[in-house]
C-alpha positions in Angstrom: 181.7 79.8 60.9 182.4 82.8 63.1 179.3 84.9 63.8 176.9 82.3 62.4 178.4 79.8 64.8 177.9 82.3 67.7 174.3 82.9 66.7 173.5 79.1 66.6 175.2 78.7 70.0 173.0 81.3 71.5 169.9 79.7 70.0 171.0 76.3 71.4 171.7 77.6 74.9 168.8 80.0 75.4 165.4 78.2 75.8 163.7 81.5 75.1 165.2 81.8 71.6 162.5 80.6 69.1 164.6 80.9 66.0 168.0 81.9 64.6 166.4 84.9 63.0 165.2 86.1 66.4 168.7 85.8 67.8 170.3 87.7 64.9 167.8 90.5 64.9 166.9 90.9 68.6 169.6 89.6 70.9 172.1 92.2 72.3 174.5 89.4 73.2 174.8 88.7 69.5 174.8 92.3 68.4 177.7 93.2 70.7 179.8 90.4 69.1 179.2 92.0 65.7 180.5 95.3 67.0 183.4 93.7 68.8 184.6 91.6 65.9 184.9 94.8 63.8 186.4 96.9 66.7 188.9 94.2 67.5 190.0 94.0 63.9 190.6 97.7 63.8 192.5 97.5 67.1 194.8 94.8 65.9 195.5 96.9 62.8 196.4 99.9 65.1 193.3 101.9 64.1 192.8 102.7 67.8 190.5 105.6 67.5 188.2 103.9 65.0 188.2 100.8 67.1 187.2 102.7 70.2 184.5 104.5 68.2 183.0 101.2 67.0 183.1 99.7 70.5 181.3 102.8 71.9 178.6 102.4 69.2 178.2 98.8 70.4 178.0 100.0 74.0 175.3 102.5 73.2 173.3 100.0 71.2 173.5 97.0 73.6 174.4 98.3 77.1 177.5 96.0 77.0 181.0 97.6 77.1 183.8 95.5 75.6 187.1 97.2 75.0 188.3 96.6 71.4 191.5 95.1 72.8 189.7 92.3 74.6 190.2 88.8 73.1 187.1 86.7 72.8 187.0 83.0 71.7 184.3 81.0 69.9 180.7 80.7 71.0 180.5 83.3 73.8 176.9 83.4 75.2 176.1 86.7 76.8 172.7 86.3 78.5 170.8 89.5 79.0 174.0 91.4 79.0 173.1 94.8 80.4 176.0 96.3 82.4 178.7 93.9 81.4 182.2 95.4 81.2 185.3 93.7 79.7 188.7 95.5 80.0 191.4 96.0 77.4 193.6 93.0 78.3 190.7 90.6 79.2 190.8 87.3 77.5 187.9 84.8 77.2 188.1 81.2 76.0 185.7 79.2 73.9 182.1 78.2 74.9 181.8 80.5 77.9 178.5 81.8 79.3 178.4 85.2 81.0 175.4 86.9 82.6 174.5 90.5 83.1 176.4 93.0 85.3 179.6 91.0 85.1 182.9 92.9 85.2 186.2 91.6 83.9 188.2 94.6 85.3 191.4 95.8 86.8 192.5 96.6 90.3 194.3 99.8 89.4 197.5 98.3 90.7 198.8 96.5 87.7 200.4 97.5 84.4 200.5 95.7 81.1 198.3 92.7 81.6 195.7 94.2 83.9 192.6 92.1 83.3 191.5 88.5 83.8 192.0 85.5 81.5 189.0 83.2 81.4 189.5 79.6 80.3 187.2 77.4 78.2 183.6 76.4 79.2 183.5 78.8 82.1 180.2 80.1 83.5 180.1 83.5 85.3 177.0 84.3 87.2 175.1 87.6 87.3 176.9 90.5 89.0 180.2 88.7 89.5 183.4 90.8 89.5 186.7 89.3 88.4 189.5 91.8 89.0 193.1 91.9 88.1 195.3 89.6 85.9 194.0 86.4 87.4 193.4 83.2 85.6 190.1 81.2 85.8 190.6 77.5 84.9 188.6 75.6 82.3 185.1 74.3 83.2 184.8 76.5 86.3 181.7 78.1 87.7 181.6 81.5 89.5 178.5 82.1 91.6 176.4 85.3 91.1 177.6 88.3 93.1 181.1 86.8 93.8 184.3 88.9 93.7 187.3 87.0 92.4 190.7 88.4 93.3 192.9 85.2 92.8 193.5 82.4 90.3 191.0 79.6 90.3 191.8 76.0 89.3 190.0 74.1 86.5 186.7 72.3 87.2 185.9 74.3 90.3 183.0 76.3 91.7 183.8 79.6 93.5 181.5 81.8 95.6 181.7 84.6 98.0 183.2 88.0 98.6 186.1 87.5 98.2 185.4 84.3 96.3 186.7 81.0 97.6 186.6 77.6 96.0 183.7 75.6 97.4 183.8 72.6 95.0 186.3 70.9 92.8 185.1 68.3 90.3 181.7 68.5 91.9 182.9 67.5 95.4 182.7 69.9 98.4 186.2 71.2 99.3 185.3 71.0 103.1 182.7 68.3 103.7 182.6 69.3 107.4 180.9 72.5 106.4 178.0 70.6 104.8 175.5 71.1 107.6 172.1 71.3 106.0 170.1 72.6 108.9 166.8 72.1 107.0 167.3 68.4 106.7 168.6 67.7 110.2 166.2 65.1 111.7 163.9 66.4 114.5 164.5 63.8 117.3 162.5 65.7 120.0 159.1 64.0 119.2 160.7 60.6 119.3 162.5 61.2 122.6 159.3 62.6 124.2 157.4 59.5 123.1 160.1 57.3 124.7 160.0 59.3 127.9 156.2 59.1 128.1 156.4 55.3 127.6 159.0 54.9 130.4 156.9 57.0 132.8 153.9 54.9 132.0 155.8 51.7 132.7 157.0 53.1 136.0 153.5 54.1 137.0 152.2 50.6 136.3 155.1 49.0 138.2 154.5 51.4 141.1 150.9 50.2 141.4 152.0 46.6 141.7 154.3 47.3 144.7 153.1 46.5 148.2 152.4 49.6 150.3 155.2 50.7 152.5 154.3 50.5 156.2 154.3 53.7 158.1 156.6 54.1 161.0 155.0 54.9 164.3 156.1 58.1 165.8 158.2 57.7 169.0 
């Protein structure tokens, strides 16, 4: 299936895609896969200069920079795509979704394997940065703008700078942190009403009491 499968996957996932023809002709997320498949083939056959040249053509045409050495699985959906960078030793599994301004980069401290490995069915939000030879587990979600510097388990949601796991299997990691201040009940009106009622009862009771005799001055 290859590229046709990629195009059909984009059409399935993007509600704005009206037809397969539109995806093939107009979607930079599909175009860059065309360039990368060719560049990666050249890279694997040690035609490094040609591989780099093809990848640079793809970068100029789409605004997406994927090193020809990066390994990409089936059905990658790059939505919008502008500003994306994948490093040479980056690896991406099957059925992943990646939004614009995402970087799969290095830290400058590693040699050999320098870039992230992304599992299957992973979603990476816009502007997220995943740096170093870290591993992102299957079915994980990385929030927009996050910076990931450590391995993440499967089935988790990570957010923040640096990113921390906030959910695993849909459950909050620390339920004590779940203070939704917008939904906290406002008890003040109820308490005021109760106080007014008590004052009213006291005033009525006070009216029923006999008057206190005054003491004569000595």
